[in-house]
C-alpha positions in Angstrom: 149.7 -98.7 -38.6 150.3 -100.1 -42.0 147.2 -98.8 -43.8 147.6 -96.7 -46.9 146.8 -93.0 -46.3 146.6 -89.7 -48.1 148.6 -87.1 -46.2 148.3 -84.3 -48.8 151.3 -82.0 -49.3 153.2 -81.1 -52.4 153.9 -83.8 -54.9 156.3 -83.3 -57.7 158.1 -85.5 -60.3 161.3 -86.6 -58.7 164.0 -84.3 -60.0 167.8 -84.3 -59.3 169.2 -80.8 -59.3 172.8 -80.1 -60.0 174.4 -77.9 -57.4 175.3 -75.2 -60.0 171.8 -75.1 -61.6 169.4 -75.6 -58.8 165.9 -75.1 -60.2 164.1 -72.4 -58.2 160.8 -74.2 -59.0 162.1 -77.4 -57.4 163.2 -75.5 -54.4 159.8 -73.8 -54.3 158.2 -77.3 -54.3 160.4 -78.3 -51.4 159.4 -75.2 -49.5 155.8 -75.9 -50.2 156.1 -79.4 -48.8 157.7 -78.0 -45.6 155.3 -75.1 -45.3 152.4 -77.5 -44.9 154.0 -78.4 -41.5 154.0 -81.7 -39.5 157.4 -82.4 -41.2 159.5 -85.3 -39.9 163.1 -84.7 -40.6 165.6 -87.6 -41.1 169.2 -86.5 -41.2 172.4 -88.4 -42.1 176.2 -87.9 -42.0 176.1 -85.5 -45.0 174.6 -82.8 -42.8 177.7 -82.7 -40.6 180.4 -82.6 -43.2 180.5 -78.8 -43.1 181.3 -79.1 -39.4 184.5 -81.1 -40.2 183.1 -84.5 -39.6 183.4 -86.8 -42.7 180.5 -88.9 -44.0 180.8 -92.5 -45.0 179.9 -92.5 -48.7 179.6 -89.0 -50.0 182.2 -86.5 -51.2 184.2 -86.9 -48.0 183.3 -90.5 -47.5 185.6 -92.6 -45.4 184.0 -96.0 -45.9 186.1 -96.5 -49.0 189.3 -96.1 -47.0 188.2 -97.2 -43.5 186.7 -100.3 -42.2 184.4 -99.2 -39.3 184.3 -101.1 -36.0 181.7 -103.9 -36.1 179.7 -104.9 -33.1 180.9 -108.5 -33.3 184.5 -107.5 -33.3 184.0 -105.1 -30.4 182.4 -107.8 -28.3 184.6 -110.8 -29.1 188.0 -109.4 -29.8 189.7 -107.6 -26.8 192.5 -106.5 -29.1 190.1 -105.0 -31.5 188.3 -103.3 -28.6 191.6 -101.9 -27.3 192.5 -100.6 -30.8 189.1 -98.9 -31.1 189.4 -97.1 -27.8 193.0 -95.9 -28.5 191.9 -94.4 -31.8 188.7 -93.0 -30.2 190.6 -91.4 -27.4 192.6 -89.5 -30.0 189.6 -88.7 -32.2 187.1 -87.6 -29.6 188.4 -84.0 -29.1 187.7 -83.3 -32.8 184.1 -84.6 -32.4 183.7 -82.8 -29.1 184.9 -79.5 -30.5 182.9 -79.6 -33.7 180.3 -76.9 -34.0 176.9 -76.9 -35.8 176.9 -75.6 -39.3 174.3 -73.6 -41.3 172.3 -76.8 -42.0 171.9 -77.7 -38.4 170.9 -74.1 -37.6 168.3 -74.2 -40.4 166.7 -77.5 -39.1 166.5 -75.9 -35.6 164.9 -72.8 -37.2 162.3 -74.9 -38.9 161.5 -76.6 -35.6 161.2 -73.3 -33.8 158.8 -72.1 -36.5 156.5 -75.1 -35.6 157.0 -76.8 -39.0 159.0 -79.8 -37.8 156.9 -82.4 -35.9 159.8 -84.9 -35.3 163.5 -85.0 -35.8 165.3 -88.3 -36.3 169.1 -88.3 -36.8 171.4 -91.1 -37.9 174.3 -89.0 -36.6 176.1 -89.6 -33.3 177.8 -86.2 -33.0 175.1 -84.2 -31.0 175.3 -81.3 -33.4 171.5 -81.0 -33.7 171.2 -80.4 -30.0 174.1 -78.0 -30.0 172.2 -76.0 -32.6 169.2 -75.7 -30.4 167.0 -78.5 -31.7 164.7 -80.2 -29.2 163.6 -83.8 -28.7 166.1 -85.2 -31.1 165.7 -89.0 -31.5 169.2 -90.4 -32.0 168.6 -93.5 -34.0 172.2 -94.7 -33.6 172.9 -93.3 -30.2 175.4 -90.6 -29.2 179.2 -90.5 -28.9 178.9 -88.3 -25.8 177.9 -91.2 -23.7 179.4 -94.6 -22.7 177.6 -97.8 -21.6 179.1 -100.6 -19.6 178.7 -104.0 -21.2 178.6 -105.7 -17.8 176.3 -103.6 -15.6 174.7 -101.3 -18.1 175.8 -98.1 -16.4 175.6 -95.0 -18.7 178.1 -92.3 -18.1 179.3 -89.1 -19.9 182.1 -89.3 -22.4 183.8 -86.3 -20.9 184.3 -88.2 -17.6 185.9 -91.1 -19.5 188.1 -88.9 -21.5 189.6 -87.3 -18.3 190.2 -90.8 -16.8 191.9 -91.9 -20.0 194.0 -88.8 -20.1 195.2 -89.5 -16.5 196.0 -93.1 -17.4 197.8 -92.1 -20.6 199.9 -89.0 -19.8 202.3 -89.7 -22.7 200.0 -91.1 -25.3 199.3 -88.4 -27.8 199.9 -89.4 -31.4 198.7 -87.1 -34.1 195.6 -88.2 -36.0 195.7 -87.8 -39.8 192.0 -88.4 -40.1 189.0 -88.8 -37.8 186.2 -91.0 -39.0 182.4 -90.5 -38.7 182.2 -92.9 -35.8 184.7 -90.8 -33.8 187.9 -92.9 -34.0 191.1 -91.7 -35.6 193.3 -93.2 -38.2 196.5 -94.3 -36.4 199.3 -96.8 -37.3 199.1 -100.0 -35.3 202.6 -99.6 -33.9 201.5 -96.7 -31.7 198.6 -98.5 -30.1 200.4 -100.8 -27.7 201.2 -98.0 -25.3 197.6 -97.1 -24.7 196.0 -98.0 -21.4 192.2 -98.6 -21.3 190.1 -98.1 -18.1 187.1 -100.1 -16.9 183.6 -99.1 -15.7 183.6 -97.0 -12.5 180.2 -98.4 -11.4 181.1 -102.1 -11.4 184.9 -102.0 -11.8 185.0 -104.8 -14.3 182.9 -104.2 -17.3 184.3 -103.2 -20.6 183.0 -99.8 -21.8 181.3 -99.2 -25.2 180.3 -95.9 -26.7 176.6 -95.6 -26.5 176.2 -95.9 -30.3 175.0 -98.6 -32.7 178.0 -100.1 -34.4 177.9 -101.7 -37.9 176.4 -105.2 -37.5 174.4 -104.2 -34.3 170.6 -103.9 -34.2 169.0 -100.6 -33.4 166.8 -101.1 -30.3 163.3 -102.0 -31.4 161.5 -99.4 -29.3 163.7 -96.7 -31.0 162.7 -98.0 -34.4 159.1 -98.2 -33.5 159.1 -94.6 -32.2 160.6 -93.5 -35.6 157.9 -95.4 -37.5 155.2 -93.8 -35.4 156.6 -90.3 -36.3 156.5 -91.1 -40.0 153.0 -92.5 -39.7 151.8 -89.2 -38.2 153.8 -87.0 -40.5 152.5 -84.6 -43.1 155.8 -85.2 -45.0 159.2 -86.7 -44.5 162.3 -84.6 -45.3 165.6 -86.5 -45.7 168.8 -84.5 -45.4 172.3 -85.6 -46.0 171.8 -89.4 -46.2 172.6 -91.7 -49.0 170.0 -94.2 -47.6 172.4 -97.0 -48.5 171.6 -99.0 -45.4 168.2 -100.1 -44.3 168.5 -98.3 -41.0 167.3 -95.0 -42.6 165.9 -96.3 -45.9 163.1 -98.2 -44.2 161.5 -94.9 -43.1 161.4 -93.7 -46.7 159.8 -97.0 -47.7 157.2 -96.6 -44.9 156.4 -93.1 -46.0 156.0 -94.2 -49.6 153.6 -97.0 -48.5 151.5 -94.6 -46.5 151.4 -91.9 -49.2 153.4 -89.5 -47.1 155.3 -87.2 -49.5 159.1 -87.3 -49.3 161.6 -84.5 -49.9 165.3 -85.3 -50.2 168.3 -83.0 -50.2 171.7 -84.7 -50.6 174.9 -84.1 -52.5 175.2 -87.1 -54.8 172.9 -90.0 -55.7 171.0 -92.0 -53.0 169.2 -95.3 -52.8 165.9 -93.5 -52.4 166.0 -91.2 -55.4 163.2 -93.1 -57.2 161.1 -93.1 -54.1 160.8 -89.4 -53.3 158.6 -86.6 -54.5 161.0 -83.7 -54.5 164.8 -84.3 -55.0 167.5 -81.7 -54.7 171.2 -82.6 -55.4 173.0 -79.7 -53.8 175.0 -78.7 -50.7 172.9 -78.7 -47.6 174.6 -75.6 -46.2 173.3 -73.7 -49.2 169.9 -75.3 -49.7 168.6 -75.4 -46.1 169.1 -71.7 -45.2 167.4 -70.9 -48.6 164.6 -73.2 -47.6 164.1 -71.4 -44.3 164.0 -68.0 -46.2 161.5 -69.3 -48.7 159.2 -70.7 -46.0 159.5 -67.6 -43.9 158.7 -65.4 -46.9 155.6 -67.5 -47.7 
């Protein structure tokens, strides 16, 4: 559905709010938008930084220091694929052991209150589900699963990790940093000793984490499901995303075209700042619990 539509809700002049001077009136406007219900929430890496998982471009951003694995390299370069899995083997325990923070809990609270009609996340860490959120649409997939590139078999990441631990009893370098896509920063000289395993279903296929890499296309049915959510929404609430890549930004553009009001909470500037109705530049771990309190009090 591409027709223009009036979805009502609170509309305010876009306002960037400094973390130290958050305007209560702007927070009230955000609460008013959410209190109308039928909210579709779109979350990005900034929501998980308080759980110890860095984002790509924000205050803890790793993209400036780290070149993420691309889909093309993973498919075509066995050496690059081997390097990824060695680093991912070391980095996975930190992702697995991460716990939801106050922002994840607040989103789950809003959903339980019946105010959230859809939840889309660009994150691959599973923390929304761990916080109790339901029916989470993982736009970029999840690190807790693997998929075989030969036969398509999907398996749990825990199973793979145990197999890798058995195959690499003496491989345990310390990771100085774990990236948002789950792989650790390791010097190249330690990678040669790592042994990768193949798919247990077909015995031949290389395995890939069930996530969308940079340069890979999000499955069309997944994108269409997200667009359908936005088209039915009373409002769109973007949390912790710089909206730098079109993967998430397109939903803000669709909301703007349809007249769906957009609220945005992010620490630092975003590509969508000029497209939203209510804008709060402040830590999500502070704003979101406050938002829940304001909505509950209303």
